[in-house]
C-alpha positions as CSV (number, residue, x, y, z in Angstrom):
1,X,2.1,78.5,-80.7
2,X,4.8,78.5,-78.1
3,X,3.8,75.9,-75.0
4,X,3.7,77.8,-71.6
5,X,4.8,75.1,-69.2
6,X,7.1,72.8,-71.9
7,X,10.8,74.1,-72.2
8,X,12.8,74.2,-75.5
9,X,12.4,71.0,-77.5
10,X,15.1,68.6,-76.1
11,X,16.2,71.0,-73.4
12,X,14.5,69.6,-70.5
13,X,13.7,71.6,-67.2
14,X,16.9,73.8,-66.0
15,X,15.4,74.0,-62.4
16,X,18.1,71.6,-61.0
17,X,20.2,74.8,-61.1
18,X,17.6,76.5,-58.5
19,X,19.5,77.2,-55.0
20,X,16.9,79.3,-53.0
21,X,13.3,80.5,-53.6
22,X,11.0,82.5,-51.6
23,X,7.3,83.9,-52.0
24,X,5.4,86.3,-50.4
25,X,1.9,85.3,-48.8
26,X,-0.8,86.8,-51.3
27,X,-1.2,90.1,-50.3
28,X,1.7,90.8,-48.6
29,X,5.6,91.8,-49.7
30,X,9.2,90.2,-49.1
31,X,10.6,91.8,-46.2
32,X,14.1,92.5,-46.1
33,X,14.9,89.5,-43.5
34,X,13.6,87.4,-46.2
35,X,15.3,88.6,-48.9
36,X,18.7,88.8,-47.0
37,X,18.0,85.1,-46.3
38,X,17.3,83.7,-49.9
39,X,20.9,86.0,-50.8
40,X,22.7,84.0,-47.9
41,X,21.5,80.7,-49.0
42,X,22.6,81.5,-52.7
43,X,25.7,83.1,-52.0
44,X,27.7,80.9,-49.7
45,X,30.6,83.3,-48.7
46,X,33.3,80.6,-49.3
47,X,32.2,80.7,-53.2
48,X,33.2,84.6,-53.2
49,X,36.2,85.2,-51.2
50,X,38.6,87.1,-52.7
51,X,36.5,87.5,-55.4
52,X,35.6,90.9,-57.8
53,X,31.7,90.5,-58.0
54,X,30.1,92.6,-60.5
55,X,26.3,93.0,-59.9
56,X,24.0,93.6,-63.4
57,X,20.5,95.2,-62.8
58,X,17.9,97.0,-65.1
59,X,17.7,100.7,-65.1
60,X,14.4,102.8,-63.7
61,X,12.3,101.7,-66.4
62,X,11.5,98.2,-64.3
63,X,9.6,98.3,-61.5
64,X,11.9,96.3,-58.9
65,X,13.0,96.6,-55.6
66,X,16.4,96.9,-56.9
67,X,17.8,99.0,-53.8
68,X,16.5,96.1,-51.3
69,X,18.2,93.5,-53.5
70,X,21.8,95.5,-53.9
71,X,22.0,96.3,-50.1
72,X,21.4,92.7,-49.3
73,X,24.4,91.2,-51.0
74,X,26.7,94.3,-50.7
75,X,26.0,93.5,-46.8
76,X,26.4,89.6,-47.1
77,X,29.5,90.1,-49.3
78,X,31.3,93.4,-48.9
79,X,33.8,92.0,-46.1
80,X,35.0,88.7,-47.8
81,X,34.9,90.2,-51.7
82,X,37.9,92.1,-53.3
83,X,35.5,94.5,-55.6
84,X,31.7,94.8,-55.8
85,X,30.7,96.8,-58.4
86,X,27.7,97.7,-60.6
87,X,26.7,97.8,-64.2
88,X,23.3,99.2,-65.2
89,X,22.1,97.5,-67.9
90,X,20.8,99.7,-70.4
91,X,20.1,98.0,-73.2
92,X,20.4,101.1,-75.7
93,X,18.7,103.6,-73.2
94,X,20.3,106.7,-72.5
95,X,22.9,106.4,-69.2
96,X,21.6,107.3,-65.6
97,X,23.5,109.9,-63.6
98,X,25.1,109.4,-60.8
99,X,22.2,111.1,-58.8
100,X,20.0,108.6,-60.9
101,X,21.6,105.5,-60.3
102,X,21.6,106.4,-56.1
103,X,17.8,106.8,-56.3
104,X,17.8,103.2,-58.4
105,X,19.9,101.5,-55.3
106,X,17.9,103.6,-52.9
107,X,21.0,104.7,-51.2
108,X,21.6,108.4,-50.2
109,X,24.6,110.2,-50.2
110,X,25.9,110.4,-47.2
111,X,25.7,106.4,-47.4
112,X,27.6,106.9,-50.8
113,X,30.3,108.8,-49.6
114,X,30.8,106.0,-46.3
115,X,29.3,102.9,-46.4
116,X,29.0,102.3,-50.4
117,X,32.4,104.2,-51.4
118,X,34.2,101.7,-52.9
119,X,31.4,100.5,-55.3
120,X,32.0,101.4,-58.7
121,X,29.2,102.4,-60.6
122,X,28.9,101.8,-64.6
123,X,26.7,102.6,-67.4
124,X,26.4,100.1,-70.5
125,X,27.9,102.0,-73.6
126,X,26.3,99.7,-76.3
127,X,27.3,102.5,-79.0
128,X,31.7,102.2,-78.0
129,X,32.9,99.1,-79.9
130,X,36.2,99.8,-77.7
131,X,33.8,99.2,-74.8
132,X,32.8,95.8,-76.4
133,X,34.3,92.2,-77.0
134,X,33.0,89.5,-79.0
135,X,32.8,86.4,-77.7
136,X,32.1,84.6,-80.6
137,X,29.5,84.1,-83.3
138,X,26.2,82.1,-83.6
139,X,26.8,80.4,-87.1
140,X,24.1,80.8,-89.7
141,X,23.2,77.2,-89.5
142,X,22.9,77.2,-85.3
143,X,20.7,80.3,-86.3
144,X,18.5,78.8,-88.8
145,X,18.1,75.9,-86.0
146,X,17.5,78.2,-83.1
147,X,15.0,80.1,-85.4
148,X,12.7,77.7,-86.2
149,X,13.9,78.6,-90.5
150,X,13.0,81.9,-90.2
151,X,16.9,83.4,-90.8
152,X,20.2,81.7,-91.9
153,X,22.9,84.9,-91.0
154,X,26.3,84.5,-89.1
155,X,25.2,86.6,-86.0
156,X,28.4,88.1,-84.3
157,X,27.8,87.7,-80.3
158,X,29.3,91.1,-78.3
159,X,29.4,92.1,-74.6
160,X,30.3,94.9,-72.6
161,X,34.2,94.2,-72.3
162,X,33.9,95.2,-68.3
163,X,32.6,91.7,-67.9
164,X,35.8,90.2,-67.9
165,X,37.5,92.2,-65.4
166,X,35.4,90.6,-62.8
167,X,35.2,86.7,-61.4
168,X,31.5,86.4,-60.7
169,X,28.6,88.2,-62.0
170,X,25.5,88.6,-60.5
171,X,22.4,89.4,-62.2
172,X,19.2,90.6,-60.6
173,X,16.2,91.8,-62.2
174,X,12.4,91.3,-63.1
175,X,10.8,88.4,-65.1
176,X,7.8,90.0,-66.9
177,X,5.8,89.6,-69.9
178,X,8.0,90.6,-72.9
179,X,7.3,92.3,-76.1
180,X,10.5,90.4,-77.9
181,X,11.7,87.8,-75.8
182,X,8.3,86.4,-74.2
183,X,9.0,86.8,-70.9
184,X,12.1,89.2,-69.5
185,X,14.5,88.3,-67.1
186,X,17.7,85.5,-66.5
187,X,20.0,86.2,-69.6
188,X,18.0,88.6,-70.9
189,X,19.8,91.3,-68.5
190,X,22.7,90.4,-70.7
191,X,21.1,90.4,-74.2
192,X,20.5,93.0,-74.3
193,X,21.3,94.4,-71.3
194,X,25.0,94.6,-71.8
195,X,25.5,93.3,-75.2
196,X,26.3,95.3,-78.9
197,X,24.0,96.1,-81.5
198,X,24.6,93.0,-84.0
199,X,23.1,90.5,-81.9
200,X,20.7,93.2,-80.2
201,X,19.4,94.0,-83.7
202,X,18.9,91.0,-84.7
203,X,16.7,89.0,-82.1
204,X,14.7,92.3,-81.6
205,X,13.6,91.9,-85.3
206,X,13.2,88.2,-85.1
207,X,10.7,88.9,-82.2
208,X,8.7,91.4,-84.4
209,X,8.8,89.3,-87.4
210,X,7.1,86.3,-85.5
211,X,5.0,89.5,-84.1
212,X,4.5,91.1,-80.6
213,X,1.2,88.6,-79.5
214,X,2.4,85.5,-81.0
215,X,5.5,86.0,-78.7
216,X,4.6,88.2,-75.6
217,X,3.7,86.0,-72.3
218,X,5.2,82.8,-74.0
219,X,8.2,81.5,-72.4
220,X,10.1,79.0,-74.6
221,X,10.3,81.4,-78.2
222,X,13.0,81.5,-80.6
223,X,14.6,84.5,-79.3
224,X,14.7,83.1,-75.9
225,X,17.0,80.4,-77.4
226,X,18.6,82.7,-79.1
227,X,19.6,84.9,-76.2
228,X,20.1,82.1,-73.7
229,X,22.7,80.4,-76.6
230,X,24.3,83.6,-76.7
231,X,24.8,83.7,-73.2
232,X,26.5,80.4,-72.7
233,X,29.4,82.0,-74.9
234,X,30.5,84.2,-71.5
235,X,32.7,82.2,-69.7
236,X,32.5,84.4,-66.6
237,X,30.3,82.3,-64.2
238,X,27.0,83.9,-63.5
239,X,24.5,84.2,-60.6
240,X,20.9,85.4,-61.1
241,X,18.0,86.7,-58.9
242,X,14.9,86.7,-60.5
243,X,12.4,88.8,-59.2
244,X,8.6,88.6,-59.5
245,X,6.3,91.4,-58.7
246,X,2.5,92.2,-58.5
247,X,2.2,95.8,-59.6
248,X,4.9,97.5,-56.7
249,X,4.7,94.3,-54.2
250,X,7.6,92.1,-54.0
251,X,6.3,88.6,-54.4
252,X,8.4,86.4,-55.3
253,X,12.4,85.9,-55.5
254,X,14.3,83.2,-57.4
255,X,18.1,82.6,-57.4
256,X,20.5,80.2,-59.4
257,X,21.5,79.9,-62.6
258,X,20.1,82.2,-65.2
259,X,18.1,79.6,-66.7
260,X,16.8,78.2,-63.8
261,X,16.0,81.4,-61.4
262,X,14.1,82.8,-64.9
263,X,12.3,79.8,-65.4
264,X,10.8,79.6,-62.1
265,X,10.2,83.1,-61.7
266,X,8.3,82.8,-65.1
267,X,5.8,80.5,-63.3
268,X,4.6,83.3,-60.7
269,X,4.6,86.0,-63.3
270,X,2.3,83.8,-65.3
271,X,-0.2,83.8,-62.5
272,X,0.5,87.5,-61.3
273,X,0.9,89.5,-64.3
274,X,-1.2,88.1,-66.9
275,X,-5.0,89.1,-67.1
276,X,-7.5,87.4,-68.5
277,X,-10.2,89.3,-70.7
278,X,-13.8,88.0,-72.3
279,X,-13.9,90.4,-75.2
280,X,-12.0,93.2,-77.1
281,X,-12.4,96.9,-76.3
282,X,-13.1,99.3,-78.8
283,X,-11.1,102.6,-77.1
284,X,-8.3,101.7,-74.3
285,X,-6.6,104.4,-72.4
286,X,-3.3,103.2,-71.3
287,X,-1.3,105.5,-68.6
288,X,2.0,105.4,-69.2
289,X,3.9,105.8,-65.8
290,X,6.7,108.6,-65.1
291,X,9.3,105.6,-65.5
292,X,8.9,105.5,-69.4
293,X,10.3,109.0,-70.5
294,X,10.0,108.4,-73.8
295,X,8.2,106.4,-76.2
296,X,10.7,103.8,-77.0
297,X,9.7,102.4,-73.8
298,X,6.0,104.0,-73.2
299,X,5.3,101.6,-76.3
300,X,4.9,98.5,-73.9
301,X,1.4,100.3,-73.2
302,X,0.7,99.0,-76.7
303,X,2.7,96.0,-76.6
304,X,0.7,94.8,-73.3
305,X,-2.7,95.6,-74.6
306,X,-3.0,95.0,-78.3
307,X,-4.3,91.3,-77.4
308,X,-7.9,92.9,-76.3
309,X,-7.6,96.0,-78.4
310,X,-10.5,95.6,-80.9
311,X,-10.3,95.5,-84.8
312,X,-10.8,99.0,-85.8
313,X,-10.2,100.4,-82.4
314,X,-7.7,103.1,-80.7
315,X,-5.4,102.6,-77.9
316,X,-4.4,106.4,-76.6
317,X,-1.0,105.7,-75.2
318,X,-1.8,109.3,-72.2
319,X,1.4,110.1,-71.2
320,X,1.9,114.0,-70.8
321,X,5.2,113.7,-69.4
322,X,6.8,112.5,-72.7
323,X,8.2,114.5,-75.2
324,X,10.6,112.4,-77.2
325,X,10.1,109.4,-79.5
326,X,13.2,108.5,-78.4
327,X,16.8,110.1,-77.4
328,X,19.1,107.5,-78.8
329,X,16.6,106.2,-81.9
330,X,14.6,109.6,-82.5
331,X,16.2,110.5,-85.7
332,X,15.7,106.7,-87.3
333,X,12.3,106.1,-85.9
334,X,11.4,109.9,-87.6
335,X,12.7,108.6,-91.1
336,X,10.8,105.6,-90.8
337,X,7.7,106.1,-89.0
338,X,5.7,103.3,-87.2
339,X,4.2,100.5,-89.9
340,X,3.0,97.4,-89.2
341,X,5.8,94.1,-90.1
342,X,4.6,93.6,-93.6
343,X,5.6,97.1,-94.1
344,X,8.8,96.5,-94.0
345,X,9.3,92.7,-94.8
346,X,7.7,93.3,-98.5
347,X,10.0,96.6,-98.8
348,X,13.0,94.9,-97.3
349,X,16.3,96.4,-100.0
350,X,14.5,99.8,-98.8
351,X,14.5,99.2,-95.1
352,X,17.3,96.7,-94.6
353,X,20.0,98.9,-93.7
354,X,18.3,100.9,-90.7
355,X,19.0,99.5,-87.5
356,X,16.8,96.2,-87.2
357,X,15.7,97.1,-83.2
358,X,14.1,100.4,-84.6
359,X,12.3,98.5,-87.4
360,X,11.4,96.1,-84.6
361,X,10.1,98.8,-82.4
362,X,8.1,100.6,-85.1
363,X,6.1,97.3,-85.5
364,X,5.8,96.4,-82.1
365,X,4.1,100.3,-81.2
366,X,2.2,100.0,-84.4
367,X,0.5,96.8,-84.6
368,X,-0.9,94.0,-87.2
369,X,-1.5,95.1,-90.5
370,X,-1.2,94.3,-94.0
371,X,0.7,95.7,-96.9
372,X,-0.4,94.7,-100.1
373,X,0.2,96.6,-103.4
374,X,2.0,99.0,-101.6
375,X,-0.7,99.8,-99.8
376,X,-0.7,99.8,-95.7
377,X,-4.0,98.9,-94.2
378,X,-3.7,98.8,-90.2
379,X,-5.7,96.4,-88.1
380,X,-6.2,99.2,-85.4
381,X,-5.4,103.2,-84.4
382,X,-2.6,104.1,-82.0
383,X,-2.5,107.7,-80.6
384,X,-0.1,109.4,-78.5
385,X,-1.7,111.9,-76.2
386,X,2.1,113.1,-75.2
387,X,4.4,116.7,-75.5
388,X,5.0,115.3,-78.6
389,X,3.5,118.0,-81.3
390,X,0.7,116.8,-83.7
391,X,2.8,117.3,-86.9
392,X,5.3,114.9,-85.3
393,X,3.0,112.1,-84.5
394,X,1.3,112.1,-88.0
395,X,4.5,112.8,-89.7
396,X,5.8,108.8,-87.8
397,X,1.8,107.5,-88.9
398,X,0.7,107.7,-85.2
399,X,-2.7,109.4,-84.4
400,X,-2.8,112.7,-82.1
401,X,-4.9,113.8,-79.3
402,X,-4.1,117.2,-76.9
403,X,-3.8,115.5,-73.4
404,X,-5.3,118.3,-71.9
405,X,-8.6,117.3,-73.3
406,X,-8.5,114.0,-71.5
407,X,-9.2,112.9,-68.4
408,X,-8.6,109.4,-67.3
409,X,-11.1,109.1,-65.1
410,X,-13.8,109.5,-67.7
411,X,-12.7,106.1,-68.8
412,X,-13.0,104.4,-65.1
413,X,-15.7,101.7,-65.1
414,X,-16.7,102.0,-68.6
415,X,-15.6,98.0,-69.8
416,X,-19.4,97.1,-70.6
417,X,-19.4,100.1,-73.0
418,X,-16.3,98.6,-75.1
419,X,-13.7,101.7,-73.2
420,X,-10.7,100.2,-70.9
421,X,-8.5,102.4,-68.9
422,X,-5.6,101.0,-67.5
423,X,-3.8,103.3,-64.7
424,X,-0.5,101.9,-64.8
425,X,0.3,100.2,-68.2
426,X,3.5,98.6,-69.8
427,X,3.8,96.0,-67.0
428,X,0.5,93.5,-67.3
429,X,-0.2,91.6,-70.1
430,X,-3.3,91.5,-71.4
431,X,-5.2,88.9,-73.3
432,X,-8.2,87.5,-74.4
433,X,-9.9,83.9,-73.3
434,X,-10.2,83.2,-76.6
435,X,-8.0,85.4,-78.8
436,X,-8.4,85.1,-82.3
437,X,-5.9,83.4,-85.0
438,X,-3.5,86.5,-85.4
439,X,-2.7,86.7,-81.6
440,X,-3.1,83.1,-80.5
């Protein structure tokens, strides 16, 4: 639906904004020295003299060498800048403690008290109006154009007001297939990373209306257009370091404008983070890693695997450590439940006042289906094998299995039987070589 290698019509390639690129040989990881050299090339110290710099990084729910990047940037710039601080791009995730931030940045308390004592840590506060600033509005006519006619409404654009206390923004984060925007990275660490709820809710629901299988793993999507247009309203100069991982291997680093670094990183991410299968699977056991500590993030297990889940099949999110649907949005999720897109679209007056981001999450997790004459028919079953009680799972329209009754090793090496085990689900996209229409 959205060409893999073609930019938004009329935009042309944006790779002229690429400043530095480094890729590790196959099977090897980038070294701190290689990263330091890329940082030096992309950040001439003369451009940062007496500047106040804000480093924007993702929270713990993304696999990335954030600590290595933080240390390389701080080492290169700390002697010439007036301030070097960190903002955690939480989106709507819960705030991180000081100890959790230290772990994310890979520094110990002694280093915090000495070498990094002057660095201030900030969590994004999406739900505090006084912590946000409106930088403009995407007018209904522009939204109509960007969304290919799907919506026509004014969308206010708000971001964390701390951005305007700095002279330069540096964005660091991984580029992976993503259910809402196509590929994460670039300006996505601003929207939703440090954005307000109105723009966040809008583009999440836009992605849900298009549906996850038609968005995920595609670069040039209407959601990416909205995000890039919103980012253009932020006047603070931006530099982006887009990371590509292969599992835990630091495979590539691309530096430049948020648009150019992201575009270049997507090419490598397609190679390393998309697995093509020849057949769908009747049973999928998707093991959620510990970094997903609620269904709000562990739902990625479904998003990345839905394209290879057979009609009438079952996808099990195996995560004995998870006890919550969402710390932030749990009340709304319990009220709304998990349903297909048309369940909401065809009852819009009933659900339009719920947070659109929650409605989007609901459809992402529950997958494809229909709603006709008040009857919902879902393409496949989604089951939780977590610490969330059975009654709570059933109440939100999800299946339940006792995690103690499952052993992941029992699902291994059974692909010929139509059984797929994914030991660390959520970041690698699985696709069919010949996808059905609903996933093409």
